[in-house]
Structure formats: structure tokens, C-alpha cells
N, C-alpha and C positions, 0 to 999 in steps of 0.2 A: 550931318548938318554941314560939315565942311565941304563935302562933295556937292551938296545942293547949292551952295553959295559960291563955289569956286569961280565960275565965270561971271559972277554978278548975280544979283537977286532976280529970280524969275518966278512967276506965279506957279508954273508946273513943278519947279524944283522945291518950292516951299510946301506945296500941297503934298508931293511925294514924301518929303521929310516928315511932315505932320502925320501922314497916314502910317508911315513906318513906326512912329512913336505910339500912335494909338493901337496899332496891331501888337506892338511889344507889350504895352500895358495890358491888353486883353489876354495875351499868352501868360503873362505873369499872374494875372487874376485866376486863370484856370489852374495853373500850376499850384498856386497858393491854396486854393480850395481843395485840390487833391491831396496835398501834403497835410492839411489839417484833418481831412478825412482819414488818411492813413495813420496819423498820430493819435486819433481819438479812440480807436478801437483795436482790438487784437485781430479781428477778422473783418477787414473793411469790405464794403460792397464793391462789386465790379465797377470799373470806370464806365460811366454811361456813354453809349454810342454818340449821343448828342455832344457831350463834352469832348470826346475824342475827335470827333469831326471838326469841332470848333478849333481845337488845338492844332490839328493838321492844317486847317484852312489858314489860320493865323501864320503858321510857319511858312507855308507856300507863298502866301501873299507878301510876307516880309521879304522873302527871297526875290520875288518879282519887283517889289519896290526898290530893293537894294540894287538890283541889276539895272533898273530904269535910272537910278541916280548916277550909276557909274557910266552908263552909256550916254 
């Protein structure tokens, strides 16, 4: 947030900051679901490829947004 507002408030900075926040919440949601699955059973099911892809996408997209905020 501080980086997005450093040079003054700009629409792209606020959008990038909000997008980073949404991606972070999405990654936390995926991680929380996986942790609950792991804790619920002694032999949990394999991590679904769809969820793994979503977690990887959120991670890469957060890195891109962070880089955009810094540059």
C-alpha cells in the first residue's frame, strides 16, 4: 500500500494494490482449504490439479503485481 501511494494516489497504483490484496486472499483461501483437508483425515486426498494451478497462478500474479508496484 505504501509503495502504491508513495508518489501520490494514482488509479493504476490503487488497482495494483487492490489486486495484490485479492490475490493474497485467494491464496490464503486455497491454503486454508488444504490445511483443513490435511487435518481432517489420516490419509488425505491428493491436491487437486485445479487447486494447485490456482495457488501457483496466485503466487505468480502477486509477484507480478508487486514488481509493478515497485517499478
